[in-house]
Structure formats: structure tokens, C-alpha cells
N, C-alpha and C positions, 0 to 999 in steps of 0.2 A: 504494501499500500504505500505508494509515493506522494509525499505532499505536494499539492498542486502549487506551482509557482504564479502568482498573479500579481498584478501592480498592486501597491499597498493601498491605493485609493479604491480599489474595487472590493477590498475586504472591511467589513464593519468590525470595528475593535470591541472587544468584549473584556473589560479589565479583570472581572471574576475569572472567567476561564483561563486567559492568559496567566493569572496570578496562581491559580489552582495547578494548572499544568507545570508551570515553573517551580512550584514547592514540591509537587509529587516528583518530579524528575530530579530536583537537587537533593531531596532527603533520601532519595533511594541509592544514589550513588553506583547504581548498577542500570543497564537498560530496562526501559520500562515499555511494555507494549502499548501501542496507540489503543488497541482494543480494550485492554485492562483500564486504562485512564478513561475511556468512553463509558465503560461499565461503573466505574467508582462514580463519576461525575453525572451519571444518567444522562448522558448527551451522545447523540448519533455522532459516529466518527466524522461525517460529512460535515457536520457543524464545529468539529475540533480542528480539522485540517486548515481552515484559514487562520485560526488563532495560533496554531503551530507555526504556520508560515510567517505569521507577523512576529512572533517571537524568534523564530530563526533569523529573520532580517535583523532584527535588534542585536541578537548576540553575535553574529556572524560578519559583523563590520570590521575592515582593516583596523589594526591596532587595539582590538578587544582581546583580553587574555582568555576569555571563556567563550567556548562554542556550544551551541545546542546542534546535535546531529541525529539524523534519523538512519538507523541501521536495518533495513529490511522490517520495516512495521514497528521498529523499537525506538523510544527517544533515550538520548544520554547527554549529560553536559560532560565536557571534557575541556582540558586546557588547549590553547591553540599551539600547534607545532612549533612555531617560532620562539616560544617560551620554554621548551622542554629542558634545556639546559639549565636556565636559571631556577626551574621548578626542582630539577634533579638535585641541583646543588644545594639549594635551600633545605631539601628533605633529607639530603644525605642519602640519595636513592643510589643503589649500585645498579649498573647497566645490567638488563637481563642478559644471561648467557644465550648466544645464538642457537637457533635449532639444528641439530645435527643433520646430516644428509638423509638418514633414515627417518628421523622425525618430518622433514621435508616431504618425503616421498609419501609417508603414511598420510599425512595432512592433504596432500594433493589427491590420494586416492579416495579419502573421505570427502573431500569438498567436491568433487566432481562427480561422486556416485552415490551421494547419501540418500537415504539412510542405509548404511552398510553394516555387516557383521564382522566381527574380528576375523572370522574364517575366510571372509570374502578379500579382505585387505592381505592376509597372510597368503591367499592364493595368487594374487595379483603381483605381490613382492616375491613370493618363494622362501620367505623366512617367517620365524615366529615374530609376531609383533604385539605381544601383549604388553611387554614393559613400555614400548614406545606409545602404544595408545594410552596407557594409564599416566604416563609422562606429561602428554598433550593435555588429558583431563585435568591433571593437577595445575596446567598453566591457564586452564580455562579455555583452551581453543577448540576442544571437541566435548561432546556430552553424550549421555545415553539419552535414546530417542524411543525407548520401549523395547518390545521385544518381538522376534519373528514367530509366527505361528507355525513353528516346526518341532520336531522332537527335541528336546532339551531347551526349547525356547531361548534361542542365543540373543544376546543384547543388539540392539542397533545403535549405531553411533553416527552422529552428525555434527557440523560446525556450529559454533556459538556467535552471538553479536560481537563478542571480543576478538574474534577471529576476523569478522569484518573490520572491525575498527583497526586491528593491526595491519591490514592490507590497505586502509583507508578507501575502502568501497562501502556502497550502501546495500548492496545485495549481491547474491551469487551470480546473477545475470552479468555482472560487470567482470567476472573472471575472463581471462583471455581463453579463446578456444584452444582446444586440445589440437595437436598437429593433424590427426585424422579429421577432425571436424573441419579445419581451415580447408583442407584439400576438398572435402566433400562440397564446402561452400564454394570453392574456387571451380569445381567441375560443375556445379548448378549454375552458376554465373556464365560460363563458357557454353552450356547448352542453351541458355536462354538467348544468348548472341546468336 
């Protein structure tokens, strides 16, 4: 559910709704679904979207330290990336260790094929991936998405809003196409010509 971008003067401001949205997202500290905000405020998402757009316009101006971002139907407040060094230094944060090649491969398999089982990931990679999946879950990049209706009821895994935030994308649709998808797209373009 993308937030429709309209001219500010096309949207009527509702200070109460904007304040409520802002308070919910700020207090949460984690992504909050627009659907959940809609339920809590007892307002249709179509009425929230213009207010969210106005809030985003206000927060996402150049020179502001805080941004309001939409991540595949979820809202979250975060700091502007241009201030990451001063925030990290102030909070004495250590830089996260980069993901290993194995973790990147597992993450790619999950992102492009979700929801998937551990067995599927292992079949694609050809090696045990249990520890890598657990590490990605600990970092908040993947999560359990239920169970498959098969004997043993294996867990299904998918990516999280934190994964989108780390890649600085709003939805999985923005992931680059896989090489075979790009070739198929090129072939279809050639056939149409």
C-alpha cells in the first residue's frame, strides 16, 4: 500500500490524525503497519494516507534529522542517513559487522522466494543453513512466517521491514531482477519489436 503523493494543497490537514499517527509511530520505535494504525484510530486507510503524506512531506525535508518512511505498508521514524556518523559517535555505537557471503546468499534466496522453508534454502545452496538463518533472524532481517502444511510442519521464513530499511527500499518490488528474469524480460521486449 503506497502513500499517494499529491500536492499539499490537494490534501486537507487533520491535526488530530497527524498527531495520533506521529505519536504511534514515534512511541513504537519499530515499524507499525498502516492497517494497524487504521484499526486503532478507527479510520479507513484511504483517509489516513493523505495525512501520512503530509507528515512525510514535513519530516522528509532537506536538513531535517528525522525521516518518516513507509516500508511496504509499515511506517517508521528513523534518522536521516547524512547524520548517521554523528548519531553513531554520540551513542558510541559500534558498526554492525557486515554479513558473510553465506548470509548474503541465504538472505537473497529468502528475499526472492519468500515465504520459504529452511529445507528449500538448503536445497538451493547445497549446504546446511540453520545457523545462518538463525543469525539473520537475530539481526532482525528475516522472521518466521508460519508453517507449511506438510508432515513435520516446517517453518516458513520471510524478510522483515528492517531488511527493507537496510536496503533503503520501500517494498520487495524494488529488488533488482534476477539474471534469468532480466533475460526473460529482454526476450519479451525483443519479441514485441
